[in-house]
Short mmCIF file of the C-alpha atoms (twelve columns), coordinates in Angstrom:
data_MODEL
# 
_entry.id   MODEL 
# 
loop_
_atom_site.group_PDB 
_atom_site.id 
_atom_site.type_symbol 
_atom_site.label_atom_id 
_atom_site.label_alt_id 
_atom_site.label_comp_id 
_atom_site.label_asym_id 
_atom_site.label_seq_id 
_atom_site.Cartn_x 
_atom_site.Cartn_y 
_atom_site.Cartn_z 
_atom_site.pdbx_PDB_model_num 
ATOM 1   C CA . MET A 1   27.554 3.800   30.008 1 
ATOM 2   C CA . LEU A 2   28.092 1.714   33.159 1 
ATOM 3   C CA . GLU A 3   31.608 1.499   34.557 1 
ATOM 4   C CA . ILE A 4   32.489 -0.513  37.659 1 
ATOM 5   C CA . GLU A 5   36.063 -0.252  38.886 1 
ATOM 6   C CA . ASN A 6   37.654 -2.302  41.677 1 
ATOM 7   C CA . LEU A 7   34.355 -2.492  43.524 1 
ATOM 8   C CA . SER A 8   34.527 -4.206  46.931 1 
ATOM 9   C CA . LYS A 9   32.114 -4.781  49.814 1 
ATOM 10  C CA . SER A 10  32.431 -6.829  53.002 1 
ATOM 11  C CA . PHE A 11  29.948 -7.733  55.714 1 
ATOM 12  C CA . GLY A 12  32.005 -8.556  58.764 1 
ATOM 13  C CA . ASP A 13  34.352 -11.358 57.782 1 
ATOM 14  C CA . ILE A 14  32.446 -12.093 54.574 1 
ATOM 15  C CA . GLN A 15  33.878 -10.610 51.380 1 
ATOM 16  C CA . ALA A 16  30.704 -10.248 49.303 1 
ATOM 17  C CA . VAL A 17  32.303 -8.431  46.347 1 
ATOM 18  C CA . ASN A 18  36.043 -8.363  45.733 1 
ATOM 19  C CA . LYS A 19  37.656 -5.835  43.360 1 
ATOM 20  C CA . LEU A 20  35.054 -6.252  40.621 1 
ATOM 21  C CA . SER A 21  35.653 -4.257  37.420 1 
ATOM 22  C CA . LEU A 22  33.364 -4.092  34.375 1 
ATOM 23  C CA . LYS A 23  32.674 -1.674  31.543 1 
ATOM 24  C CA . LEU A 24  29.290 -2.124  29.890 1 
ATOM 25  C CA . GLU A 25  28.408 -0.351  26.663 1 
ATOM 26  C CA . SER A 26  25.158 0.834   25.109 1 
ATOM 27  C CA . ASP A 27  22.801 -1.243  22.935 1 
ATOM 28  C CA . SER A 28  23.457 -4.403  24.922 1 
ATOM 29  C CA . VAL A 29  21.805 -6.808  27.331 1 
ATOM 30  C CA . VAL A 30  24.347 -8.209  29.777 1 
ATOM 31  C CA . GLY A 31  23.536 -11.307 31.786 1 
ATOM 32  C CA . PHE A 32  24.904 -11.060 35.327 1 
ATOM 33  C CA . LEU A 33  25.126 -14.644 36.543 1 
ATOM 34  C CA . GLY A 34  26.432 -16.574 39.506 1 
ATOM 35  C CA . PRO A 35  25.356 -19.135 42.118 1 
ATOM 36  C CA . ASN A 36  23.529 -18.169 45.308 1 
ATOM 37  C CA . GLY A 37  25.755 -16.012 47.482 1 
ATOM 38  C CA . ALA A 38  28.038 -15.028 44.602 1 
ATOM 39  C CA . GLY A 39  27.587 -11.295 45.259 1 
ATOM 40  C CA . LYS A 40  25.181 -10.416 42.453 1 
ATOM 41  C CA . THR A 41  22.569 -8.583  44.526 1 
ATOM 42  C CA . THR A 42  25.208 -6.806  46.615 1 
ATOM 43  C CA . THR A 43  26.768 -5.552  43.383 1 
ATOM 44  C CA . MET A 44  23.405 -4.380  42.046 1 
ATOM 45  C CA . ARG A 45  22.702 -2.515  45.279 1 
ATOM 46  C CA . MET A 46  26.022 -0.702  45.064 1 
ATOM 47  C CA . VAL A 47  25.385 0.153   41.415 1 
ATOM 48  C CA . SER A 48  22.027 1.671   42.392 1 
ATOM 49  C CA . GLY A 49  23.466 3.677   45.294 1 
ATOM 50  C CA . TYR A 50  21.486 1.726   47.877 1 
ATOM 51  C CA . LEU A 51  24.724 0.351   49.397 1 
ATOM 52  C CA . LEU A 52  27.994 2.223   49.730 1 
ATOM 53  C CA . PRO A 53  31.069 0.287   48.580 1 
ATOM 54  C CA . ASP A 54  34.027 -0.196  50.887 1 
ATOM 55  C CA . SER A 55  36.248 0.749   47.976 1 
ATOM 56  C CA . GLY A 56  36.082 1.192   44.227 1 
ATOM 57  C CA . SER A 57  33.654 3.189   42.129 1 
ATOM 58  C CA . VAL A 58  30.563 3.024   39.932 1 
ATOM 59  C CA . ARG A 59  29.945 5.534   37.151 1 
ATOM 60  C CA . ILE A 60  26.624 5.743   35.324 1 
ATOM 61  C CA . CYS A 61  26.761 7.762   32.113 1 
ATOM 62  C CA . GLY A 62  29.848 9.486   33.510 1 
ATOM 63  C CA . SER A 63  28.429 10.331  36.971 1 
ATOM 64  C CA . ASP A 64  29.821 8.725   40.120 1 
ATOM 65  C CA . ILE A 65  27.078 6.977   42.111 1 
ATOM 66  C CA . VAL A 66  28.587 8.084   45.456 1 
ATOM 67  C CA . ARG A 67  29.838 11.604  44.710 1 
ATOM 68  C CA . GLN A 68  27.195 12.543  42.109 1 
ATOM 69  C CA . THR A 69  24.344 10.370  43.303 1 
ATOM 70  C CA . GLN A 70  21.418 12.365  41.952 1 
ATOM 71  C CA . ALA A 71  22.895 12.771  38.471 1 
ATOM 72  C CA . ALA A 72  23.829 9.082   38.323 1 
ATOM 73  C CA . GLN A 73  20.410 7.905   39.485 1 
ATOM 74  C CA . MET A 74  18.646 10.099  36.924 1 
ATOM 75  C CA . SER A 75  20.234 7.880   34.245 1 
ATOM 76  C CA . LEU A 76  19.468 4.633   36.081 1 
ATOM 77  C CA . GLY A 77  16.395 2.449   36.285 1 
ATOM 78  C CA . TYR A 78  16.584 -0.176  39.015 1 
ATOM 79  C CA . LEU A 79  14.326 -3.126  39.754 1 
ATOM 80  C CA . PRO A 80  15.446 -4.633  43.086 1 
ATOM 81  C CA . GLU A 81  15.183 -8.303  43.928 1 
ATOM 82  C CA . ALA A 82  11.770 -9.180  45.468 1 
ATOM 83  C CA . PRO A 83  10.626 -5.521  45.620 1 
ATOM 84  C CA . ASN A 84  8.212  -4.536  48.360 1 
ATOM 85  C CA . GLY A 85  7.070  -1.493  50.306 1 
ATOM 86  C CA . PHE A 86  4.689  1.447   49.761 1 
ATOM 87  C CA . GLY A 87  1.830  -0.972  50.384 1 
ATOM 88  C CA . ARG A 88  -0.767 1.695   51.191 1 
ATOM 89  C CA . LEU A 89  -0.213 3.567   47.939 1 
ATOM 90  C CA . THR A 90  -2.190 2.684   44.863 1 
ATOM 91  C CA . VAL A 91  -0.114 1.789   41.832 1 
ATOM 92  C CA . TYR A 92  -0.907 5.189   40.312 1 
ATOM 93  C CA . GLU A 93  0.129  7.030   43.498 1 
ATOM 94  C CA . PHE A 94  3.326  4.986   43.637 1 
ATOM 95  C CA . LEU A 95  4.227  5.897   40.057 1 
ATOM 96  C CA . VAL A 96  3.456  9.571   40.680 1 
ATOM 97  C CA . PHE A 97  5.743  9.498   43.717 1 
ATOM 98  C CA . CYS A 98  8.535  7.806   41.745 1 
ATOM 99  C CA . GLY A 99  8.123  10.197  38.830 1 
ATOM 100 C CA . GLN A 100 8.212  13.285  41.022 1 
ATOM 101 C CA . ALA A 101 11.365 11.967  42.690 1 
ATOM 102 C CA . ARG A 102 12.880 12.026  39.191 1 
ATOM 103 C CA . ARG A 103 11.746 15.599  38.527 1 
ATOM 104 C CA . LEU A 104 8.746  14.706  36.385 1 
ATOM 105 C CA . SER A 105 5.503  16.607  36.843 1 
ATOM 106 C CA . GLY A 106 2.371  17.686  35.024 1 
ATOM 107 C CA . ARG A 107 1.746  16.393  31.530 1 
ATOM 108 C CA . PRO A 108 5.251  14.859  31.086 1 
ATOM 109 C CA . LEU A 109 4.646  12.785  34.234 1 
ATOM 110 C CA . GLU A 110 1.213  11.653  33.056 1 
ATOM 111 C CA . ASN A 111 2.635  10.711  29.648 1 
ATOM 112 C CA . ALA A 112 5.472  8.788   31.290 1 
ATOM 113 C CA . ILE A 113 3.030  6.856   33.488 1 
ATOM 114 C CA . ASP A 114 0.813  6.067   30.502 1 
ATOM 115 C CA . GLN A 115 3.752  4.803   28.454 1 
ATOM 116 C CA . ALA A 116 5.262  2.722   31.270 1 
ATOM 117 C CA . CYS A 117 1.895  1.158   32.085 1 
ATOM 118 C CA . ASP A 118 1.294  0.365   28.435 1 
ATOM 119 C CA . ARG A 119 4.697  -1.317  28.162 1 
ATOM 120 C CA . VAL A 120 4.066  -3.648  31.118 1 
ATOM 121 C CA . GLU A 121 0.268  -3.908  30.689 1 
ATOM 122 C CA . LEU A 122 -0.320 -2.447  34.144 1 
ATOM 123 C CA . GLY A 123 -3.506 -0.469  33.469 1 
ATOM 124 C CA . PRO A 124 -5.985 -2.788  35.268 1 
ATOM 125 C CA . ALA A 125 -4.074 -2.419  38.555 1 
ATOM 126 C CA . LEU A 126 -3.612 1.370   38.651 1 
ATOM 127 C CA . SER A 127 -6.261 1.993   41.296 1 
ATOM 128 C CA . ARG A 128 -5.269 -0.943  43.512 1 
ATOM 129 C CA . PRO A 129 -3.059 -0.557  46.614 1 
ATOM 130 C CA . LEU A 130 0.284  -2.307  46.185 1 
ATOM 131 C CA . ALA A 131 -0.344 -4.386  49.310 1 
ATOM 132 C CA . GLN A 132 -3.395 -5.971  47.665 1 
ATOM 133 C CA . LEU A 133 -1.603 -7.054  44.503 1 
ATOM 134 C CA . SER A 134 -0.341 -10.512 43.652 1 
ATOM 135 C CA . LYS A 135 3.408  -10.914 43.289 1 
ATOM 136 C CA . GLY A 136 3.163  -10.743 39.513 1 
ATOM 137 C CA . TRP A 137 1.219  -7.482  39.447 1 
ATOM 138 C CA . ARG A 138 3.462  -5.964  42.125 1 
ATOM 139 C CA . GLN A 139 6.516  -6.909  40.050 1 
ATOM 140 C CA . ARG A 140 4.997  -5.117  37.068 1 
ATOM 141 C CA . ALA A 141 4.414  -1.983  39.166 1 
ATOM 142 C CA . TRP A 142 8.034  -1.916  40.274 1 
ATOM 143 C CA . LEU A 143 9.192  -2.581  36.734 1 
ATOM 144 C CA . ALA A 144 7.095  0.373   35.578 1 
ATOM 145 C CA . GLN A 145 8.839  2.688   38.054 1 
ATOM 146 C CA . ALA A 146 12.217 1.467   36.788 1 
ATOM 147 C CA . ILE A 147 11.460 2.521   33.198 1 
ATOM 148 C CA . LEU A 148 9.291  5.553   33.980 1 
ATOM 149 C CA . HIS A 149 11.997 8.164   33.260 1 
ATOM 150 C CA . GLU A 150 13.477 6.448   30.160 1 
ATOM 151 C CA . PRO A 151 16.806 5.587   31.821 1 
ATOM 152 C CA . ARG A 152 19.878 4.909   29.705 1 
ATOM 153 C CA . VAL A 153 21.021 2.191   32.115 1 
ATOM 154 C CA . LEU A 154 18.519 -0.395  33.332 1 
ATOM 155 C CA . VAL A 155 19.446 -2.831  36.114 1 
ATOM 156 C CA . LEU A 156 17.009 -5.708  36.653 1 
ATOM 157 C CA . ASP A 157 17.641 -8.025  39.603 1 
ATOM 158 C CA . GLU A 158 15.734 -11.299 39.098 1 
ATOM 159 C CA . PRO A 159 12.952 -9.549  37.108 1 
ATOM 160 C CA . THR A 160 10.943 -12.707 36.355 1 
ATOM 161 C CA . ASP A 161 11.275 -14.392 39.759 1 
ATOM 162 C CA . GLY A 162 7.911  -15.862 40.770 1 
ATOM 163 C CA . LEU A 163 6.114  -14.834 37.578 1 
ATOM 164 C CA . ASP A 164 3.942  -17.148 35.540 1 
ATOM 165 C CA . PRO A 165 4.990  -18.006 31.949 1 
ATOM 166 C CA . ASN A 166 2.875  -15.244 30.374 1 
ATOM 167 C CA . GLN A 167 4.246  -12.621 32.757 1 
ATOM 168 C CA . LYS A 168 7.801  -13.799 32.104 1 
ATOM 169 C CA . GLU A 169 7.307  -13.426 28.363 1 
ATOM 170 C CA . LEU A 170 5.961  -9.891  28.880 1 
ATOM 171 C CA . VAL A 171 9.151  -8.914  30.735 1 
ATOM 172 C CA . ARG A 172 11.343 -10.550 28.104 1 
ATOM 173 C CA . ARG A 173 9.549  -8.681  25.301 1 
ATOM 174 C CA . LEU A 174 10.105 -5.445  27.176 1 
ATOM 175 C CA . VAL A 175 13.838 -6.136  27.522 1 
ATOM 176 C CA . ARG A 176 14.132 -6.803  23.790 1 
ATOM 177 C CA . LYS A 177 12.266 -3.595  22.888 1 
ATOM 178 C CA . MET A 178 14.215 -1.373  25.296 1 
ATOM 179 C CA . LYS A 179 17.683 -2.596  24.341 1 
ATOM 180 C CA . VAL A 180 18.335 0.041   21.672 1 
ATOM 181 C CA . GLY A 181 20.194 3.021   23.099 1 
ATOM 182 C CA . ARG A 182 20.475 1.474   26.540 1 
ATOM 183 C CA . THR A 183 22.629 -0.741  28.683 1 
ATOM 184 C CA . ILE A 184 20.508 -3.424  30.340 1 
ATOM 185 C CA . VAL A 185 21.964 -5.560  33.123 1 
ATOM 186 C CA . LEU A 186 19.924 -8.686  33.785 1 
ATOM 187 C CA . SER A 187 20.746 -10.566 36.981 1 
ATOM 188 C CA . THR A 188 19.066 -13.965 36.853 1 
ATOM 189 C CA . HIS A 189 19.252 -17.556 38.031 1 
ATOM 190 C CA . ILE A 190 17.444 -18.667 34.881 1 
ATOM 191 C CA . LEU A 191 20.114 -19.605 32.349 1 
ATOM 192 C CA . GLU A 192 17.528 -20.018 29.573 1 
ATOM 193 C CA . GLU A 193 16.597 -16.366 30.068 1 
ATOM 194 C CA . ALA A 194 20.207 -15.293 29.585 1 
ATOM 195 C CA . GLU A 195 20.480 -17.533 26.513 1 
ATOM 196 C CA . GLU A 196 17.413 -15.917 24.994 1 
ATOM 197 C CA . LEU A 197 18.042 -12.256 25.815 1 
ATOM 198 C CA . CYS A 198 21.722 -11.518 26.402 1 
ATOM 199 C CA . ASP A 199 24.523 -10.471 24.069 1 
ATOM 200 C CA . ARG A 200 27.172 -10.715 26.747 1 
ATOM 201 C CA . VAL A 201 27.487 -12.771 29.905 1 
ATOM 202 C CA . VAL A 202 29.311 -11.903 33.119 1 
ATOM 203 C CA . VAL A 203 29.743 -14.641 35.728 1 
ATOM 204 C CA . ILE A 204 30.876 -13.957 39.292 1 
ATOM 205 C CA . ASN A 205 31.575 -16.353 42.151 1 
ATOM 206 C CA . HIS A 206 32.679 -15.564 45.714 1 
ATOM 207 C CA . GLY A 207 32.428 -11.890 44.763 1 
ATOM 208 C CA . GLN A 208 35.011 -12.151 41.992 1 
ATOM 209 C CA . LEU A 209 34.813 -11.976 38.222 1 
ATOM 210 C CA . ILE A 210 35.038 -15.484 36.766 1 
ATOM 211 C CA . ALA A 211 33.957 -14.880 33.154 1 
ATOM 212 C CA . ASP A 212 33.184 -11.939 30.898 1 
ATOM 213 C CA . ALA A 213 32.483 -12.958 27.323 1 
ATOM 214 C CA . SER A 214 29.996 -12.789 24.495 1 
ATOM 215 C CA . LEU A 215 27.135 -15.242 24.774 1 
ATOM 216 C CA . ALA A 216 28.407 -17.052 21.677 1 
ATOM 217 C CA . ASP A 217 31.748 -17.732 23.365 1 
ATOM 218 C CA . LEU A 218 30.174 -19.386 26.419 1 
ATOM 219 C CA . VAL A 219 27.363 -21.524 25.018 1 
ATOM 220 C CA . ASP A 220 27.844 -25.103 23.850 1 
ATOM 221 C CA . SER A 221 26.973 -26.497 20.420 1 
ATOM 222 C CA . SER A 222 23.299 -26.561 21.404 1 
ATOM 223 C CA . GLY A 223 23.341 -22.902 22.423 1 
ATOM 224 C CA . ARG A 224 23.177 -23.691 26.142 1 
ATOM 225 C CA . LEU A 225 25.048 -22.045 29.001 1 
ATOM 226 C CA . GLY A 226 24.637 -24.774 31.605 1 
ATOM 227 C CA . THR A 227 27.804 -26.753 30.932 1 
ATOM 228 C CA . GLN A 228 30.122 -23.750 31.018 1 
ATOM 229 C CA . PHE A 229 28.318 -22.215 33.997 1 
ATOM 230 C CA . ARG A 230 28.812 -25.378 36.036 1 
ATOM 231 C CA . LYS A 231 32.485 -25.591 35.084 1 
ATOM 232 C CA . LEU A 232 33.034 -21.997 36.141 1 
ATOM 233 C CA . THR A 233 31.142 -22.033 39.417 1 
ATOM 234 C CA . VAL A 234 31.393 -25.519 40.940 1 
ATOM 235 C CA . HIS A 235 35.079 -25.028 41.787 1 
ATOM 236 C CA . ASP A 236 37.297 -21.986 42.120 1 
ATOM 237 C CA . GLN A 237 38.485 -20.941 38.716 1 
ATOM 238 C CA . GLU A 238 40.977 -18.564 37.185 1 
ATOM 239 C CA . PRO A 239 39.138 -15.588 35.620 1 
ATOM 240 C CA . LEU A 240 38.193 -16.174 31.984 1 
ATOM 241 C CA . THR A 241 37.797 -13.127 29.793 1 
ATOM 242 C CA . THR A 242 37.467 -12.493 26.095 1 
ATOM 243 C CA . SER A 243 37.145 -9.287  24.171 1 
# 
């Protein structure tokens, strides 16, 4: 459902992503891990169509994100890192805008807003401007827009960053419920979150693929990722892959 092939992006002399290739299937939650500066967010932005790659391609449900942008984005839900903007809109107005951008209108749009708000428990904030919301409530609003159109591919960049424990558990419950029939990519610094939610783990460092394996193949005897993650990312490593 999500295919990344030889994806590369540089900023001046900095090679942020270097010939990254992945093929992610349905009914899975894939942890996208790496240290700060590894290229995770740059990759997510290219997957979403926000950034153009220097080379390589991204296909979402068969549609190329550069050449068939609208079709690709109709199958994609994207929660950016530290989302902001649209501060003057109320949460309801924001969701209407996002829904209309995805060709929803009338009763289908209202139903989609109701369902998304129910999933993330957003109802109490619907009439509030985004600029007046706490970080946790604003994160929920942006998460609601990501799932509004029932996307088959869901890309979440640091979805629980800055949330309190109850809010984090709400997001994790949502990920578990939405896994069926979808590909969910979860970019996170929280290894415990990947341990709890992910079937497969991808690790990148210096913009390159370092590991791509099932969660079971990377955790230690206690079910923890930390030891392997440190081994893979502290020093340059040869890519490690399993099928």
